[in-house]
C-alpha positions in Angstrom: 62.6 -102.3 12.1 62.4 -99.7 9.3 65.3 -97.8 10.8 67.4 -101.0 11.1 66.5 -101.9 7.5 67.5 -98.5 6.2 70.8 -98.6 8.1 71.5 -102.0 6.6 70.9 -100.7 3.1 73.3 -97.8 3.8 75.9 -100.2 5.0 75.9 -102.2 1.7 75.8 -98.9 -0.3 78.5 -96.7 1.3 79.0 -93.1 0.2 81.8 -93.0 -2.3 80.9 -96.3 -4.1 77.2 -96.7 -4.9 76.0 -94.3 -2.3 73.4 -92.8 -4.5 71.6 -96.2 -4.6 70.2 -95.2 -1.2 68.3 -92.2 -2.5 65.0 -94.0 -3.5 64.8 -95.5 0.0 65.6 -92.1 1.5 62.8 -90.4 -0.5 60.4 -93.1 0.5 61.2 -92.8 4.3 61.2 -89.0 4.2 57.5 -89.3 4.8 57.9 -91.9 7.6 55.5 -91.2 10.5 58.4 -91.7 13.0 60.6 -88.6 13.7 63.6 -90.9 14.5 63.5 -92.5 11.1 63.3 -89.1 9.4 66.3 -87.8 11.4 68.3 -90.8 10.2 67.3 -90.1 6.6 68.5 -86.4 7.0 71.8 -87.5 8.4 72.4 -90.1 5.7 72.3 -87.4 3.0 75.3 -85.5 4.4 77.9 -86.5 1.8 75.7 -86.6 -1.2 75.4 -83.7 -3.7 72.6 -81.2 -3.0 71.4 -81.5 -6.5 70.3 -85.1 -5.6 69.2 -84.5 -2.0 67.5 -81.1 -1.9 64.1 -82.5 -3.0 64.3 -84.9 -0.1 65.2 -82.2 2.4 62.2 -80.3 1.0 60.0 -83.2 2.2 61.8 -83.6 5.5 61.9 -80.0 6.7 58.2 -79.2 6.9 57.7 -82.1 9.2 60.4 -81.0 11.7 59.4 -80.3 15.2 61.4 -77.1 15.7 61.3 -77.6 19.5 63.2 -80.9 19.1 66.8 -79.9 19.0 67.9 -83.3 17.6 65.4 -83.0 14.7 66.7 -79.5 13.8 70.3 -80.6 14.2 69.8 -83.6 11.9 68.7 -81.2 9.1 71.8 -79.0 9.7 74.2 -81.9 9.8 72.7 -83.5 6.7 73.0 -80.2 4.8 76.6 -79.5 5.8 78.6 -77.5 3.3 75.6 -77.3 1.0 73.4 -75.1 3.1 72.6 -72.5 0.5 71.2 -74.8 -2.1 69.3 -76.9 0.4 67.8 -73.8 2.3 66.5 -72.4 -1.0 64.8 -75.8 -1.8 63.3 -75.8 1.7 62.1 -72.3 1.3 60.5 -73.1 -2.0 58.8 -76.1 -0.4 57.6 -74.3 2.8 56.6 -71.0 1.2 57.2 -69.0 4.5 56.1 -65.7 3.1 57.8 -62.3 3.8 60.6 -62.5 6.4 58.5 -61.1 9.2 55.8 -63.7 8.5 58.1 -66.7 8.9 56.8 -69.5 11.2 58.9 -70.4 14.2 59.6 -73.6 12.5 61.1 -72.0 9.4 63.0 -69.4 11.4 64.6 -72.2 13.6 65.6 -74.2 10.5 67.2 -71.0 9.0 69.0 -70.4 12.3 70.6 -73.9 12.1 71.4 -74.0 8.4 73.5 -70.7 8.4 72.8 -69.9 4.7 74.5 -66.8 3.3 71.7 -66.5 0.8 69.3 -65.8 3.7 71.2 -62.7 4.9 68.9 -60.1 3.2 65.8 -61.9 4.6 67.3 -62.2 8.1 68.2 -58.5 8.2 64.7 -57.5 7.1 63.2 -59.8 9.7 65.3 -58.4 12.5 64.3 -54.9 11.7 60.6 -55.4 11.3 58.6 -53.7 14.0 56.0 -56.5 14.4 58.5 -59.1 15.6 58.6 -60.2 19.3 61.9 -59.6 21.2 62.6 -63.3 21.2 62.0 -63.6 17.4 64.2 -60.6 16.7 67.0 -61.9 18.9 66.9 -65.2 17.0 67.1 -63.4 13.7 70.2 -61.4 14.8 71.7 -64.6 16.2 71.1 -66.4 12.9 73.2 -63.8 11.1 75.9 -64.2 13.7 76.4 -67.8 12.8 76.9 -67.0 9.1 80.6 -66.6 8.3 80.3 -64.4 5.2 81.0 -60.8 4.4 77.4 -60.0 3.6 76.4 -61.2 7.1 79.0 -58.9 8.7 77.8 -55.9 6.7 74.2 -56.7 7.7 75.2 -57.0 11.4 76.9 -53.6 11.2 73.8 -52.0 9.9 71.8 -53.6 12.7 74.2 -52.3 15.2 73.4 -48.8 13.9 69.7 -49.2 14.6 68.3 -48.8 18.1 65.9 -51.7 17.6 68.7 -54.2 17.2 71.8 -52.3 18.5 72.3 -54.2 21.7 72.2 -57.8 20.3 74.1 -56.9 17.0 76.8 -55.1 18.9 77.3 -58.1 21.2 77.8 -60.4 18.3 80.1 -58.1 16.4 82.3 -57.7 19.4 82.2 -61.5 20.1 82.8 -62.6 16.6 85.3 -59.9 15.9 87.8 -61.8 18.0 86.9 -65.1 16.3 85.4 -66.1 13.0 85.0 -62.5 11.9 88.5 -61.4 12.7 89.5 -61.0 9.0 86.7 -58.4 8.6 88.3 -55.7 10.9 85.2 -55.4 13.1 86.8 -52.8 15.5 87.8 -50.6 12.6 84.4 -50.8 11.0 82.7 -49.9 14.3 84.9 -46.9 14.6 84.5 -45.8 11.0 80.7 -46.0 11.2 80.6 -44.1 14.5 79.0 -47.1 16.3 81.8 -47.7 18.8 85.0 -45.7 19.3 86.3 -46.1 22.9 88.1 -42.8 22.8 84.9 -40.8 22.0 82.4 -42.5 24.3 80.7 -40.1 26.7 78.2 -42.2 28.8 74.8 -40.7 29.6 73.4 -41.4 33.0 69.9 -42.9 32.9 68.1 -43.8 36.1 64.7 -45.2 37.0 63.4 -43.5 40.2 62.2 -45.8 42.9 58.5 -45.6 43.9 57.8 -43.0 46.6 56.3 -45.0 49.4 53.4 -47.5 49.2 50.9 -47.4 46.2 48.0 -45.0 46.7 45.6 -47.9 45.9 45.7 -51.7 46.0 45.2 -54.5 43.5 41.9 -55.2 45.4 40.8 -51.6 44.6 41.4 -52.3 40.9 39.6 -55.6 41.0 36.5 -53.9 42.4 36.2 -51.7 39.2 34.8 -52.7 35.8 37.4 -52.1 33.1 36.7 -50.6 29.7 38.5 -52.2 26.8 38.5 -49.2 24.5 39.8 -46.9 27.2 42.4 -49.5 28.1 43.7 -49.6 24.6 44.2 -45.9 24.6 45.8 -45.8 28.1 48.3 -48.5 27.1 50.1 -45.9 24.9 51.7 -44.6 28.2 53.7 -47.8 28.1 55.3 -47.1 24.7 58.7 -46.0 26.2 59.5 -49.5 27.2 57.0 -51.9 25.5 55.7 -52.5 22.1 52.0 -51.5 22.0 49.3 -50.6 19.6 47.0 -52.3 17.0 47.2 -53.4 14.3 50.9 -52.3 14.1 53.1 -52.5 17.2 55.1 -49.4 18.1 57.8 -48.9 20.7 61.1 -50.5 21.6 61.7 -54.2 22.4 62.9 -53.3 25.9 60.3 -54.6 28.3 58.7 -58.0 28.0 56.4 -58.6 25.1 52.8 -57.8 26.2 50.7 -58.8 23.3 49.0 -62.1 24.1 50.5 -62.3 27.6 47.4 -61.1 29.4 45.1 -63.6 27.8 46.6 -66.4 29.9 46.9 -64.5 33.1 44.4 -63.9 36.0 43.3 -60.3 36.2 44.9 -60.0 39.6 48.3 -60.9 38.2 48.1 -58.3 35.4 46.9 -55.6 37.9 49.7 -56.4 40.3 52.3 -56.2 37.6 51.2 -52.6 36.9 50.6 -51.5 40.5 53.6 -53.2 42.1 56.0 -54.0 39.2 58.8 -55.2 41.6 56.5 -57.8 43.1 57.4 -60.4 40.4 60.0 -59.4 37.8 60.0 -61.4 34.5 62.9 -63.8 34.0 65.7 -62.1 32.2 64.5 -58.5 33.0 66.2 -58.0 36.3 67.5 -54.4 36.4 71.3 -53.8 36.6 73.3 -50.7 37.7 76.4 -49.4 36.0 78.2 -46.8 38.1 80.3 -44.3 36.1 83.6 -43.0 37.3 82.5 -39.5 36.1 79.5 -39.7 38.5 76.0 -40.9 38.0 74.5 -44.3 37.1 73.0 -46.1 34.3 70.0 -48.4 35.0 68.9 -51.0 32.5 69.3 -54.5 31.0 72.9 -55.6 30.3 73.6 -57.6 27.1 77.2 -58.2 28.1 79.3 -56.9 31.0 82.6 -57.6 29.3 84.6 -54.7 27.7 82.6 -52.8 26.6 79.6 -53.3 28.8 76.5 -53.0 26.6 73.4 -51.8 28.5 69.9 -50.8 27.3 67.8 -48.4 29.3 64.3 -46.8 29.2 63.2 -46.0 25.7 65.4 -48.7 24.3 68.5 -46.5 24.5 71.6 -48.7 24.1 75.1 -47.6 25.3 78.4 -49.3 24.9 80.6 -48.3 27.9 84.3 -49.0 27.9 85.4 -50.8 31.1 87.8 -47.9 31.9 84.8 -45.6 32.4 83.0 -47.9 34.9 83.5 -47.8 38.6 83.6 -51.5 39.7 81.4 -54.3 38.3 77.8 -53.7 37.4 75.4 -54.5 40.3 71.8 -55.5 40.6 69.1 -52.8 40.9 67.0 -55.1 43.1 63.8 -53.7 41.9 61.9 -53.4 38.6 63.0 -51.2 35.8 59.3 -50.4 35.2 57.7 -47.4 36.7 54.7 -48.1 39.0 51.2 -47.1 38.2 51.4 -44.2 40.5 54.6 -43.0 38.9 53.0 -43.2 35.5 50.0 -41.2 36.7 47.6 -44.1 36.3 44.4 -44.2 38.5 42.9 -47.4 39.7 40.3 -47.1 36.9 43.1 -46.7 34.4 44.6 -49.9 35.5 41.3 -51.7 35.4 40.8 -50.5 31.9 44.3 -51.8 30.9 43.6 -55.1 32.5 40.4 -55.5 30.5 42.2 -54.7 27.3 45.1 -57.0 28.0 42.8 -59.9 28.8 41.6 -59.9 25.2 44.7 -58.6 23.3 45.9 -61.5 21.3 
């Protein structure tokens, strides 16, 4: 009934005549307990000046369920062509803190609003070592949706950093043929030494397969009592592929995020992931193989298998390989990119210690 009443009021006060007469009702319903009513309020503000609506968006935004795509989209559509001013008002209202401290809610709203005034914050967020791979990827993607010179420059800087190179390179190459065509992306990549097809010399990077069966079983690990302190120290052996350490994370965002993962897993699952990493490979982390015409292979995670193929390998090393240097299409490795416990020189007690540490690492 409230939604119907609001739509009736909008109908008799159309934008372009007395459209601003709806604002008192919009402000009143901005705190409505129903998300559907609040979505309608956001959409109704689309063609009104931000100077009159930004205070209402500042009320609406903190109530958005960022997992509800319709709620996020309503804010974006309502703020169309006035995103900068409205984003600044939302930021002032929500007080999200430093870029790496943003809530998932504020990060998702920023992703949808495409504000060029957020470029500096998004770049800082993408580069911060504390971010999870998923949050970092969203920050880079947020920059990709901003059609502005400052966003292009930020993305080029991210493409020159190993932490963000794979995702940033993907968006530069993708947008360079579209919205960012006027910015001469290919020329900038060459000038900065990020990607020049004529100078690429691929480096083979392989992950050796385990040599036979594990020397001990998960049951052997479960029979031991783990030590949390030793486990924390032993975890540093994983730094080539995972972000580890407390209070500050170190290492590349290559393997799945480990912090907090073990707290929701049975001990046996954690142990098996270390002893037999190919037993259950995390979604999105299936290994790929790029065979080089010059000989050798590159094992890793592929961001894109177009031209060039972008692949990230052990240690977070990202390479951009021109199609002309690749022998056929990339294939599946059909096993984990992670070295087994035996290959890492971990004893059953080492694994038990790591399990104990990961069970409480939040």
